[in-house]
C-alpha positions in Angstrom: -20.9 16.3 -1.6 -18.9 13.1 -1.2 -15.1 13.2 -1.5 -13.5 11.7 -4.5 -10.2 9.9 -4.3 -7.7 9.2 -7.1 -6.7 5.7 -8.2 -3.6 5.8 -6.0 -5.4 6.6 -2.7 -5.9 4.0 0.0 -9.5 5.2 0.1 -10.3 4.7 -3.6 -12.5 1.6 -3.1 -13.8 2.4 0.4 -17.6 2.9 0.3 -18.9 6.3 0.8 -22.1 7.3 2.6 -22.8 10.9 1.7 -20.0 12.9 3.2 -18.7 10.0 5.2 -16.4 7.1 4.5 -16.9 3.5 5.7 -14.1 1.5 7.3 -11.0 1.5 5.1 -11.2 -1.2 2.4 -7.9 -2.0 0.8 -7.8 -3.1 -2.8 -6.2 -6.5 -3.6 -2.6 -6.3 -4.7 -2.2 -9.8 -6.2 0.9 -11.9 -6.0 3.2 -11.7 -9.0 6.2 -13.8 -9.9 8.2 -10.6 -10.2 7.5 -9.5 -6.6 10.7 -9.2 -4.6 11.5 -10.0 -1.0 12.6 -6.9 1.0 13.8 -6.5 4.5 12.8 -3.2 6.1 15.9 -1.3 7.1 16.5 1.6 9.4 15.8 4.2 6.7 12.2 3.0 6.2 11.4 1.9 9.7 7.8 3.1 10.5 7.8 5.0 7.2 6.1 3.0 4.4 5.4 6.4 2.7 9.1 6.9 2.1 9.6 3.5 0.6 6.5 3.9 -1.6 7.9 7.2 -2.8 11.3 5.7 -3.6 9.8 2.7 -5.3 6.8 4.0 -7.1 7.2 7.8 -7.1 4.1 8.3 -4.9 4.1 8.4 -1.1 0.3 7.9 -1.2 0.9 4.3 -2.1 2.0 3.5 1.4 -1.0 1.2 1.8 0.3 -1.2 -0.9 2.6 -2.9 1.5 -0.2 -3.8 3.9 -2.4 -5.0 1.0 0.3 -7.2 -0.5 1.4 -8.6 2.9 -1.8 -8.9 4.9 -0.5 -11.8 7.0 2.5 -9.8 8.1 1.4 -6.2 8.2 -1.7 -5.6 10.3 -0.8 -2.0 11.3 0.6 -0.2 8.2 3.0 1.9 10.3 4.1 0.0 13.5 4.4 -3.4 11.7 6.8 -1.7 9.3 9.8 -2.2 11.6 13.5 -2.8 10.9 14.0 -6.5 10.1 10.4 -7.1 8.9 10.5 -9.2 5.7 7.8 -8.3 3.1 7.0 -8.8 -0.6 7.2 -5.7 -2.8 5.1 -5.6 -5.9 7.0 -4.5 -9.0 5.9 -1.3 -10.5 4.3 -2.7 -13.7 2.1 -5.3 -11.9 1.1 -2.7 -9.2 0.0 -0.1 -11.8 -1.9 -2.8 -13.7 -3.7 -3.8 -10.4 -4.6 -0.2 -9.8 -6.0 0.2 -13.3 -3.5 2.7 -14.6 
């Protein structure tokens, strides 16, 4: 039986082949006029899960930063370093993009 992932999972839209997943396929997180610019600080360095938890109440949304900033964040952990400047989707537009 294939695994099922909830709407917040990074794997939600990744194609499944029986019991196996294909290569991770991020959902699009569209730009929004309410997105804000954020500089990663020492607290969140290499920890997108902590920032996702603080912003959205779900550490499982760590992948959102890579999806929203694909030209800046190639590796979702090691490109999340102190001083890195990224866009943060606001909560409402993110939840709308996720279909919740």
